[in-house]
C-alpha positions as CSV (number, residue, x, y, z in Angstrom):
1,X,0.0,0.0,0.0
2,X,1.3,3.4,-0.9
3,X,0.9,6.7,0.9
4,X,-1.7,7.8,-1.7
5,X,-3.6,4.6,-1.3
6,X,-3.8,5.0,2.5
7,X,-4.8,8.6,2.1
8,X,-7.7,7.6,-0.2
9,X,-8.7,4.7,2.1
10,X,-8.7,7.0,5.1
11,X,-10.8,9.6,3.3
12,X,-13.3,7.0,2.2
13,X,-13.6,5.6,5.7
14,X,-14.1,8.9,7.5
15,X,-16.3,10.7,5.0
16,X,-19.0,8.4,6.2
17,X,-18.9,10.2,9.5
18,X,-18.2,13.6,8.1
19,X,-19.7,15.6,5.1
20,X,-16.6,16.4,3.1
21,X,-13.1,14.7,2.9
22,X,-10.1,16.2,1.2
23,X,-7.1,13.8,0.6
24,X,-3.7,14.5,-0.7
25,X,-5.0,18.0,-1.3
26,X,-2.8,20.8,-2.5
27,X,-4.3,24.2,-2.2
28,X,-1.3,26.5,-1.8
29,X,-2.1,26.8,1.9
30,X,0.8,26.8,4.4
31,X,-0.3,23.3,5.4
32,X,-1.2,20.6,2.9
33,X,-3.2,17.9,4.7
34,X,-3.0,14.3,3.9
35,X,-6.6,13.9,4.8
36,X,-8.9,16.6,6.2
37,X,-12.6,16.0,7.0
38,X,-15.3,18.4,7.7
39,X,-18.6,17.8,9.5
40,X,-20.4,21.1,10.0
41,X,-18.4,22.8,12.8
42,X,-15.9,20.0,13.4
43,X,-12.8,19.3,11.3
44,X,-10.4,16.4,11.7
45,X,-6.9,16.1,10.3
46,X,-5.4,12.7,9.5
47,X,-1.6,12.6,9.0
48,X,-0.7,9.5,7.1
49,X,2.7,7.9,8.0
50,X,4.2,5.1,6.1
51,X,7.6,5.2,7.7
52,X,9.2,6.2,11.1
53,X,11.4,8.7,9.4
54,X,8.3,10.5,8.0
55,X,6.9,10.5,11.5
56,X,10.0,12.0,13.0
57,X,10.2,14.7,10.2
58,X,6.6,15.7,11.0
59,X,7.7,17.2,14.3
60,X,9.9,19.7,12.4
61,X,6.9,21.2,10.5
62,X,6.4,24.9,11.4
63,X,2.8,24.2,12.2
64,X,3.8,21.6,14.9
65,X,6.2,23.9,16.8
66,X,5.4,25.5,20.2
67,X,6.9,28.6,21.7
68,X,7.0,30.6,24.9
69,X,5.4,34.0,24.7
70,X,7.4,37.2,24.7
71,X,8.3,38.3,28.3
72,X,7.9,34.8,29.6
73,X,11.3,34.6,31.3
74,X,10.9,38.0,32.9
75,X,7.6,37.0,34.4
76,X,8.9,33.6,35.5
77,X,12.1,34.9,37.1
78,X,10.6,37.9,38.9
79,X,10.8,37.1,42.6
80,X,7.8,39.4,43.3
81,X,5.6,37.3,40.9
82,X,6.7,33.7,41.9
83,X,3.5,33.0,43.9
84,X,1.3,34.4,41.1
85,X,3.2,32.2,38.6
86,X,1.7,29.0,40.1
87,X,-1.7,30.5,40.1
88,X,-1.6,31.6,36.4
89,X,0.0,28.4,35.3
90,X,-2.8,26.4,36.9
91,X,-5.6,28.2,35.1
92,X,-3.9,29.4,31.9
93,X,-1.2,26.9,31.0
94,X,-1.3,28.1,27.4
95,X,0.4,31.3,28.6
96,X,3.5,29.3,29.1
97,X,3.7,27.0,26.1
98,X,1.7,28.0,23.0
99,X,1.0,26.0,19.9
100,X,-0.1,27.8,16.8
101,X,-3.6,27.0,15.7
102,X,-3.6,24.9,12.5
103,X,-5.9,22.5,10.6
104,X,-8.2,20.2,12.5
105,X,-10.1,20.4,15.8
106,X,-9.1,16.7,16.2
107,X,-5.9,15.3,14.9
108,X,-4.8,11.7,14.2
109,X,-1.9,9.8,12.9
110,X,-2.8,6.9,10.6
111,X,-0.2,4.2,9.9
112,X,0.1,0.6,9.1
113,X,-0.5,-1.6,12.1
114,X,2.4,-1.5,14.6
115,X,4.5,1.2,12.9
116,X,3.9,3.8,15.6
117,X,3.2,3.1,19.3
118,X,0.5,5.1,21.2
119,X,3.1,6.3,23.8
120,X,5.3,8.0,21.1
121,X,2.4,10.0,19.7
122,X,2.6,13.8,20.6
123,X,0.4,15.1,23.4
124,X,-3.2,15.4,22.4
125,X,-2.9,13.6,19.0
126,X,-4.7,10.3,18.3
127,X,-3.6,7.2,16.5
128,X,-5.2,4.8,14.1
129,X,-3.6,1.6,12.9
130,X,-4.7,0.1,9.5
131,X,-4.6,-3.6,8.9
132,X,-6.2,-5.4,6.0
133,X,-8.2,-2.3,5.2
134,X,-9.7,-2.0,8.7
135,X,-9.1,0.9,11.1
136,X,-8.3,0.4,14.7
137,X,-8.3,3.4,17.1
138,X,-5.3,3.0,19.4
139,X,-5.5,6.5,21.0
140,X,-8.2,9.2,20.9
141,X,-7.5,12.8,20.0
142,X,-8.1,15.7,22.3
143,X,-9.6,19.0,21.0
144,X,-7.2,21.5,19.5
145,X,-7.4,25.2,18.6
146,X,-7.8,25.3,14.9
147,X,-7.1,27.9,12.2
148,X,-10.6,28.6,10.9
149,X,-9.3,31.1,8.4
150,X,-7.1,28.5,6.8
151,X,-9.8,25.8,6.9
152,X,-12.3,28.2,5.2
153,X,-9.8,29.0,2.5
154,X,-9.2,25.3,1.8
155,X,-12.9,24.6,1.6
156,X,-13.5,27.5,-0.8
157,X,-10.5,26.4,-2.9
158,X,-12.0,22.8,-3.0
159,X,-15.4,24.1,-4.2
160,X,-13.7,26.2,-6.9
161,X,-11.6,23.1,-8.0
162,X,-14.7,20.9,-7.9
163,X,-16.4,23.2,-10.4
164,X,-13.5,23.4,-12.8
165,X,-11.6,20.1,-12.6
166,X,-14.0,17.6,-11.0
167,X,-13.7,15.8,-7.7
168,X,-10.0,15.0,-7.8
169,X,-8.9,14.6,-4.1
170,X,-12.4,15.6,-2.9
171,X,-15.1,13.2,-1.5
172,X,-18.4,14.4,-0.1
173,X,-21.5,12.7,1.3
174,X,-24.9,13.7,0.1
175,X,-28.0,13.4,2.1
176,X,-28.8,9.8,1.1
177,X,-25.4,8.6,2.5
178,X,-24.0,8.2,-1.0
179,X,-20.4,9.1,-1.4
180,X,-19.4,11.0,-4.6
């Protein structure tokens, strides 16, 4: 099975739960998803991994990096604010370690069975194993902040492409549960 085959299989599997699935979709966006599904107000990103080296390289993508906000160290090391530091960290941990919003309210890695272990998956991400065309959820995804602007742009691009070039890389479910 190739990367493209697993992308298409994943899109076909999850469009049944969603309304629209884009796979191997190139839109000129800063992030080009392997599979991205939309179901009204929920989007799910599926990163397809066929090798461990591809999984390790995924951590280096700009949209996966985290940073500390400007002035973090001044706040952290100020002796007058030490007791407030614990209070703020308890209620607003995102002030200390921020991840940029990107595609998908939920995010999963999808790989051949056994390639990736649930304990090595980044925090919050989920994991599906695929074996003989069947999907096995090994770890559930948590909810992420998502980039609604980028998701909207990708959907508009997909609609424009659908009108001009047909449904290449686009699946959608119509009301009678038929997939086109």
